[in-house]
C-alpha positions in Angstrom: -9.6 3.0 -15.5 -6.1 1.4 -15.9 -4.5 4.9 -15.8 -5.8 5.8 -12.4 -3.5 5.7 -9.4 -4.1 2.7 -7.2 -4.2 3.3 -3.5 -2.3 0.7 -1.5 -3.3 -0.6 1.9 0.4 -0.7 2.9 1.6 1.8 5.4 4.9 2.3 7.2 4.9 1.4 10.9 4.4 4.4 13.1 7.4 3.5 15.4 10.9 3.8 14.0 13.2 0.9 14.9 16.2 2.8 13.8 15.5 5.7 16.2 14.6 3.4 19.1 17.8 1.4 18.6 19.7 4.6 18.1 18.4 5.9 21.5 19.3 2.6 23.1 22.8 2.8 21.7 23.1 6.4 22.8 22.1 5.4 26.4 24.6 2.6 26.3 27.3 5.0 25.1 26.5 7.6 27.7 26.4 5.0 30.4 29.8 3.8 29.3 31.1 7.3 29.2 29.6 7.9 32.7 31.4 4.8 34.0 34.7 5.9 32.4 34.2 9.3 33.9 33.5 7.8 37.4 36.3 5.3 37.2 39.1 7.4 35.7 38.3 11.1 35.4 36.5 11.7 38.7 39.4 10.3 40.8 41.8 12.3 38.7 39.7 15.4 39.3 39.6 14.7 43.1 43.4 14.5 43.2 43.8 17.6 41.1 41.3 19.7 43.2 43.7 19.6 46.2 46.1 21.9 44.5 45.4 25.3 43.1 47.1 24.6 39.7 45.5 21.3 39.7 42.1 22.9 40.5 42.5 25.2 37.5 43.2 22.3 35.2 40.1 20.4 36.6 38.0 23.5 36.0 39.1 23.7 32.4 38.5 20.0 31.8 35.0 20.3 33.4 34.3 23.4 31.3 35.3 21.6 28.1 33.2 18.5 29.0 30.3 20.8 29.8 30.6 22.6 26.5 30.8 19.3 24.6 27.8 17.8 26.4 25.6 20.9 26.0 26.4 21.3 22.3 23.5 20.3 20.0 25.9 19.4 17.2 27.6 16.9 19.5 24.3 15.2 20.4 23.1 15.2 16.7 26.4 13.7 15.6 26.2 11.2 18.5 22.7 10.3 17.4 23.8 9.8 13.8 26.7 7.7 15.0 24.4 5.5 17.2 21.8 5.1 14.5 24.6 4.1 12.0 25.8 1.5 14.5 22.3 0.3 15.2 21.5 0.1 11.5 24.8 -1.8 10.8 24.2 -4.3 13.7 20.4 -4.7 13.3 20.3 -4.3 9.5 20.9 -8.0 9.1 17.6 -8.9 10.9 15.4 -5.8 10.3 15.0 -3.8 7.1 15.5 -0.3 8.3 16.5 1.5 5.1 13.5 3.7 4.2 14.6 3.8 0.5 14.5 0.1 0.2 11.1 0.0 1.9 9.7 2.6 -0.5 11.3 0.7 -3.4 9.5 -2.5 -2.3 6.3 -0.5 -2.1 6.7 0.8 -5.6 7.5 -2.7 -6.9 4.4 -4.1 -5.2 2.2 -1.3 -6.6 3.5 -1.9 -10.1 2.6 -5.6 -9.8 -0.8 -4.7 -8.5 -1.2 -2.2 -11.4 -0.3 -4.8 -14.0 -2.8 -7.3 -12.4 -5.5 -4.6 -12.5 -4.7 -3.9 -16.1 -5.2 -7.6 -17.0 -8.5 -7.7 -15.0 -9.6 -4.5 -16.8 -9.0 -6.1 -20.2 -11.0 -9.2 -19.1 -13.8 -6.9 -18.0 -13.8 -5.0 -21.3 -14.0 -8.3 -23.2 -16.8 -9.5 -20.9 -18.6 -6.1 -21.5 -18.2 -6.5 -25.3 -19.6 -10.1 -25.1 -22.6 -9.1 -23.0 -23.3 -6.1 -25.3 -23.3 -8.3 -28.3 -25.6 -10.8 -26.5 -28.0 -8.0 -25.5 -28.0 -6.7 -29.1 -28.8 -10.2 -30.4 -31.5 -10.7 -27.9 -33.0 -7.3 -28.7 -33.0 -8.3 -32.4 -34.7 -11.6 -31.6 -37.3 -9.9 -29.5 -38.2 -7.4 -32.2 -38.4 -10.2 -34.9 -40.5 -12.3 -32.6 -42.8 -9.3 -31.9 -43.2 -8.7 -35.6 -43.9 -12.5 -36.2 -46.5 -12.5 -33.4 -48.3 -9.6 -35.0 -48.3 -11.3 -38.4 -49.5 -14.6 -36.8 -52.3 -12.8 -35.0 -53.5 -11.2 -38.2 -53.4 -14.6 -40.0 -55.3 -16.3 -37.1 -57.9 -13.5 -37.3 -58.5 -14.5 -41.0 -58.3 -18.3 -40.4 -58.5 -19.4 -36.8 -58.2 -23.1 -37.5 -54.7 -23.0 -39.2 -52.4 -25.2 -37.0 -49.2 -24.0 -38.7 -50.0 -20.4 -37.9 -50.9 -21.4 -34.3 -47.6 -23.3 -34.0 -45.7 -20.3 -35.5 -47.5 -18.0 -33.0 -46.5 -20.2 -30.1 -42.9 -20.5 -31.2 -42.6 -16.7 -31.7 -44.2 -16.1 -28.3 -41.7 -18.4 -26.7 -38.8 -16.8 -28.5 -40.1 -13.3 -27.5 -40.5 -14.3 -23.8 -37.0 -16.0 -23.7 -35.3 -12.9 -25.2 -37.3 -10.6 -22.9 -36.2 -12.7 -19.9 -32.6 -12.5 -20.9 -32.8 -8.7 -21.4 -34.6 -8.1 -18.1 -32.7 -10.6 -16.1 
């Protein structure tokens, strides 16, 4: 029983604070980049558009920006970067490292297993104690049954013998007490 795997009621939360805070940080970063684009790059592009050479430069810059913004690797890297920033800033208040969470779960399960092992040993000792009590009561019941038979035979021969009547009553009481303990 002590070797079986113990199921824990603990489960990880379904929402992931690291991803949520990473998305939030990504939105903040994109908003900042948008503001920088609006404040600095857009006016520059408007000035450049008025000339043909300047228009070609603006097209190249826009093409590079478009390629960067549509690249999956860029967004994946940006997501990792934002999650790292979120973990670093929020890591002081919230435990977001999944390895540490799993390590805590394992430690808790080991403590529970040790406690269950102790309880199992106590139950084995209690089982042994009850088994020996049942064996003793069974033995007393059989002896009392044999004594009752002997006393009934003696009473059939001499019905006025008080010692045999007292022995019969004592044996009957012992038999009933042992039977009650076995049945009850």
